[in-house]
C-alpha positions as CSV (number, residue, x, y, z in Angstrom):
1,M,-23.7,109.6,206.1
2,A,-21.7,107.0,207.8
3,R,-18.3,109.7,207.1
4,K,-20.3,112.6,208.7
5,K,-20.8,110.5,211.9
6,K,-17.2,109.2,211.9
7,K,-15.9,112.5,211.7
8,Q,-18.4,113.9,214.7
9,S,-17.3,111.2,217.1
10,Q,-13.7,112.2,216.2
11,G,-14.4,116.1,217.2
12,V,-16.5,114.8,220.4
13,Y,-13.0,112.6,221.1
14,Y,-10.7,115.4,220.6
15,L,-12.7,117.6,222.8
16,I,-12.8,115.3,225.6
17,L,-9.1,115.1,225.2
18,F,-8.5,118.5,225.3
19,I,-11.2,118.9,228.4
20,C,-9.0,116.0,230.0
21,A,-5.8,118.0,229.1
22,V,-7.2,121.2,230.9
23,C,-8.3,119.5,234.1
24,L,-4.9,118.1,234.6
25,A,-3.1,121.2,234.1
26,Y,-5.4,123.3,236.1
27,E,-4.2,121.7,239.6
28,P,-0.8,122.7,239.4
29,V,-1.6,126.1,237.8
30,A,-3.8,126.5,240.5
31,K,-1.2,125.3,243.3
32,I,1.5,127.9,241.8
33,L,-0.9,130.9,242.0
34,S,-1.7,129.7,245.5
35,D,1.6,129.5,246.4
36,A,2.4,133.2,244.7
37,R,-0.3,134.6,246.7
38,Q,0.6,133.4,250.0
39,K,4.1,134.0,249.5
40,S,3.2,138.0,248.9
41,S,0.9,138.1,251.8
42,T,3.5,136.3,254.4
43,P,6.1,138.3,255.6
44,A,9.6,137.1,254.8
45,K,11.1,134.8,257.3
46,I,14.7,135.3,258.6
47,E,16.9,133.1,260.4
48,L,19.1,134.8,262.8
49,T,22.8,133.4,264.1
50,A,23.6,133.5,267.5
51,G,25.0,137.0,268.7
52,T,23.4,138.9,265.7
53,R,23.2,142.5,267.6
54,L,20.3,143.6,265.3
55,E,19.9,147.0,267.3
56,I,22.9,148.6,266.7
57,P,22.7,150.9,263.9
58,A,25.4,151.6,261.2
59,K,28.7,153.6,261.5
60,L,27.9,157.2,261.4
61,K,29.7,159.7,258.7
62,N,31.0,162.9,259.7
63,V,29.6,163.0,262.8
64,S,31.7,162.6,266.3
65,E,31.0,159.4,267.6
66,Q,32.3,157.5,270.9
67,I,30.8,154.1,271.3
68,L,30.0,152.9,274.8
69,Q,28.9,149.5,275.9
70,R,26.5,149.3,279.0
71,K,25.1,146.3,280.6
72,G,21.6,147.1,279.5
73,Y,22.5,149.4,276.3
74,T,24.7,150.5,273.9
75,V,25.2,154.1,273.3
76,S,27.0,156.4,270.5
77,Y,28.0,159.5,272.2
78,N,28.4,163.2,270.7
79,K,31.2,164.8,272.6
80,D,30.5,168.0,270.5
81,L,26.7,168.0,271.4
82,K,27.5,166.6,274.7
83,I,24.2,164.1,274.1
84,P,24.0,160.9,272.5
85,N,23.3,160.3,268.8
86,W,21.7,157.0,269.4
87,V,21.1,154.8,272.5
88,A,20.3,151.3,271.2
89,W,19.4,147.9,273.8
90,E,17.5,144.4,273.1
91,L,14.3,144.4,275.3
92,T,13.1,140.9,276.6
93,P,10.6,139.6,279.2
94,E,13.5,138.5,281.2
95,K,14.9,142.2,281.6
96,L,11.2,143.5,282.5
97,V,11.6,141.4,286.2
98,E,11.8,143.9,288.9
99,R,14.7,143.0,290.6
100,E,16.1,146.7,291.7
101,S,14.8,149.8,292.6
102,R,15.0,152.8,290.9
103,T,18.0,154.9,292.0
104,D,17.4,158.5,290.7
105,K,21.1,159.0,291.2
106,F,22.1,160.8,287.7
107,L,26.1,160.4,287.2
108,P,28.7,161.9,285.3
109,D,29.9,158.9,282.8
110,P,33.1,157.8,284.3
111,D,34.5,156.7,280.6
112,L,34.7,160.2,279.7
113,P,37.3,162.6,281.1
114,E,36.2,164.7,284.2
115,N,36.2,167.9,282.0
116,Q,34.4,166.9,279.5
117,A,31.5,165.0,281.6
118,V,28.2,166.5,281.6
119,T,26.9,166.7,285.2
120,T,23.5,167.2,286.8
121,D,24.6,170.8,287.2
122,D,24.6,171.6,283.4
123,Y,20.6,170.7,283.6
124,K,20.0,173.3,286.7
125,R,17.2,175.9,286.1
126,S,17.3,175.1,282.7
127,G,13.4,173.9,282.7
128,M,14.3,170.9,281.0
129,D,14.1,167.2,282.3
130,R,17.0,164.9,282.4
131,G,15.2,162.5,279.8
132,H,16.3,159.1,279.5
133,M,16.9,157.5,275.9
134,C,17.3,153.9,277.5
135,P,14.6,154.3,280.3
136,A,15.3,153.4,283.9
137,G,12.5,150.9,284.0
138,D,14.0,148.4,281.0
139,N,17.1,148.0,283.6
140,R,15.5,146.8,286.9
141,W,16.6,143.5,286.1
142,H,20.2,144.0,287.5
143,W,21.7,146.6,289.6
144,K,24.7,147.5,287.2
145,A,22.2,148.0,284.4
146,M,20.3,150.4,286.4
147,Q,22.7,152.2,287.8
148,E,24.5,153.0,284.3
149,S,20.9,153.8,282.7
150,F,21.6,157.3,285.0
151,Y,24.8,158.0,283.0
152,M,24.4,161.5,281.8
153,T,25.9,160.0,278.2
154,N,22.3,158.4,278.4
155,I,20.6,161.7,279.0
156,C,19.1,164.2,276.8
157,P,17.2,167.6,277.8
158,Q,13.5,167.3,277.4
159,N,10.3,168.7,277.7
160,H,8.8,168.0,281.3
161,N,5.7,167.4,279.9
162,L,6.9,165.4,277.0
163,N,9.1,163.2,279.4
164,R,6.4,162.5,281.8
165,G,3.5,162.1,279.4
166,D,3.8,160.9,276.0
167,W,7.4,159.8,275.6
168,K,6.6,157.6,278.9
169,E,3.7,156.1,277.3
170,L,5.5,154.8,274.5
171,E,8.1,153.2,276.9
172,D,5.3,151.3,278.6
173,A,3.8,150.1,275.2
174,C,7.2,148.9,274.6
175,R,7.2,146.8,277.7
176,L,3.5,145.4,276.8
177,W,4.9,144.7,273.1
178,T,7.8,142.8,274.8
179,K,5.7,140.4,276.8
180,K,3.9,139.7,273.4
181,E,6.3,139.9,271.1
182,G,9.0,138.2,272.9
183,K,11.8,140.5,272.2
184,L,12.4,143.9,271.0
185,Y,15.3,145.8,269.0
186,I,15.0,149.3,270.0
187,V,16.9,152.3,269.1
188,C,16.0,155.9,270.1
189,G,17.7,159.4,270.7
190,P,17.7,163.1,269.3
191,V,16.6,164.7,266.2
192,L,18.3,167.9,265.3
193,Y,16.9,169.9,262.8
194,R,19.2,171.9,260.4
195,Q,18.6,175.1,262.3
196,K,20.8,177.0,265.4
197,H,20.3,174.6,268.5
198,R,19.2,175.8,271.8
199,T,22.0,174.9,274.6
200,I,22.0,174.5,278.2
201,G,24.3,174.3,281.0
202,R,27.2,176.9,282.2
203,K,30.1,174.9,282.2
204,H,29.6,172.0,279.1
205,K,27.1,173.2,276.2
206,V,24.3,170.5,276.1
207,T,22.4,170.7,273.3
208,V,18.7,170.8,273.2
209,P,17.2,168.6,270.5
210,E,14.0,169.4,268.6
211,A,12.5,166.2,268.9
212,F,13.1,162.4,269.5
213,F,12.7,159.1,267.9
214,K,12.1,156.0,268.5
215,V,12.2,152.8,266.0
216,I,11.1,149.5,266.8
217,L,11.8,145.7,265.6
218,S,10.3,142.5,266.2
219,T,11.3,139.2,264.4
220,R,9.1,137.0,266.5
221,N,8.8,133.7,265.0
222,G,11.3,134.6,261.9
223,H,8.6,136.9,260.6
224,P,9.9,140.4,261.4
225,K,7.8,144.1,261.3
226,A,9.0,147.2,262.6
227,I,7.9,151.1,263.4
228,G,9.4,154.4,263.9
229,F,8.1,157.3,265.8
230,I,9.0,161.2,266.1
231,F,8.3,163.1,269.0
232,K,8.5,167.0,268.9
233,N,10.3,168.3,272.3
234,L,7.5,170.2,273.2
235,S,4.6,169.5,275.4
236,G,1.5,168.0,274.3
237,N,-0.5,164.9,275.1
238,H,-1.5,162.9,271.7
239,P,-2.5,159.2,270.8
240,L,0.5,157.4,269.7
241,K,-0.8,156.7,266.5
242,N,-0.2,160.7,266.1
243,Y,3.8,159.9,266.5
244,V,4.0,157.0,264.0
245,N,6.2,156.9,261.0
246,S,8.1,154.5,259.0
247,V,11.8,153.4,260.1
248,D,12.3,154.7,256.2
249,E,11.2,158.3,257.7
250,V,13.2,158.3,260.4
251,E,16.1,157.5,258.8
252,R,16.0,160.2,256.4
253,I,15.1,162.6,259.1
254,T,18.2,161.4,261.3
255,G,20.5,160.1,258.6
256,I,21.1,157.0,260.7
257,D,20.9,153.5,259.1
258,F,18.7,151.5,261.5
259,F,18.8,147.7,261.6
260,P,21.6,147.3,259.1
261,A,22.2,143.4,260.0
262,L,18.9,142.2,258.9
263,P,19.1,140.9,255.3
264,D,18.7,143.6,252.5
265,D,15.3,142.4,251.1
266,V,13.9,142.1,254.9
267,E,15.1,145.2,256.0
268,K,13.4,147.6,252.8
269,K,10.0,145.7,253.7
270,V,10.3,146.1,257.1
271,E,11.8,149.8,257.3
272,A,8.6,151.1,254.7
273,M,6.2,149.5,257.4
274,Q,4.0,152.2,259.9
275,D,0.8,150.3,260.7
276,L,0.2,150.8,264.6
277,N,-2.3,148.0,264.2
278,L,0.6,145.4,263.7
279,W,1.3,146.3,267.3
280,S,-2.0,145.5,268.9
281,F,-1.8,144.8,272.6
282,R,-4.5,142.0,272.4
């Protein structure tokens, strides 16, 4: 009987030791699981070095490309199509200070030979607007930036209703997002589908895009997010959500590699995003 009680007491002792060991192990395991959950739900944090040009896409392949650096933006110009491949710029709240009035004076690009430079005459009686890629409203912070925003290398033939309507609404939204985020990296330009393209202009055959894209990146507090948009070059009046795409999808459509200066893992993550709710105005 005494031997049986001794075995029972030993069993209770070992059970208590086991429970204590489990309790001691639980805290670090729980911490590991908690950290893992937090890491998976928190956007990857990045550190940017001074002078990083996040807005500049990768060099294009098998496409005519002339890089023109302006005060307020950078343009990749296609001399064959007579329109930009893309236009990229960095927008900050400081650049939203309206120091200059809108000029509305469209100019042939002085960096192009005179016989190659598109003029406003190429748009006459075409039924198309001279649509800004980098908008004049983003360049009122400096007189030179304003003037250069009207260079014809920053312009595409654009449907009037789109230019004055939904496209403008996205431009306005970008300014509101800039005030909230602190800085945006923006790239936009024409979309050319695999088909015969319409042209305008007698002297210079200016290609009319079938659509337009815009991709936007924010790195606020080191936590990046991105979103893309595709607008058909047609009349329409639709909510912004109708145009949303991931940057990955815009890359697939255009063949342009956006935000290549981001670390590969960060680029992969943000370019898959297409959640307009992350860009709330509140």
